[in-house]
N, C-alpha and C positions, 0 to 999 in steps of 0.2 A: 434328710434321711428318707430313703426310699420306702415305698409301701411294703415291699418284700421284707426289708429289714425290720420294720415295725411288727409285721405279722410274726416273724421269727422270734423277736423279743417277747411278744405276748404269749406265744406257745411255751417258751422257756419258763416264763413266769407261772403259767398255769400248771406246768409239770413239776415245779419246784416244791420243796417241803413247806410246811406251814411256818416253820421257824424262819426260813429264807424270805418268805412272803412278808412276815412281820418285820424283819430287819429292813427290807426294801421300803415298806410303808413308813417305818419310823424315820429312815433317812430322808425320804421324800417329804415327810411332814416338817422335819428340821429345815430343809432347804427352802420350802415354801414360806415358812414363818420368817426365816432369815431374810428372804427377798422382799417380802411385803413390809417388814419392820425396817429394814435398811433404808428404804425409800423415805420413810417418815423420820427416822432417827439414825443419822449416819454413824453415830458412835457404837451402834449395836454390832456385836461380833457373834460368830457362830458358836463360840464357846459359851457366851452368855445365854444364847437360845437353848443350848443343851442343858445348861445348869437349871434354867427355869422349867424346862420340860421334865427334868429329873425330880425337881421339887414337886411338881404337879402330880407325877406318878406316885411319889411317896405319900402325898396327902390322900390319894384315891384309895390306897390300901388300908 
């Protein structure tokens, strides 16, 4: 990815609404947890990661 494209994406992110930023960060968090967990436990699925994050969110409220 070129430097110009990265700068364009960052500007779009900065100009986006708070809801879109939150959605982006939630998706990013899911993907990063999935990637790191998948390495250690190959049976892990993205659906399982989402389920656990939802439970965590319910407990926090």
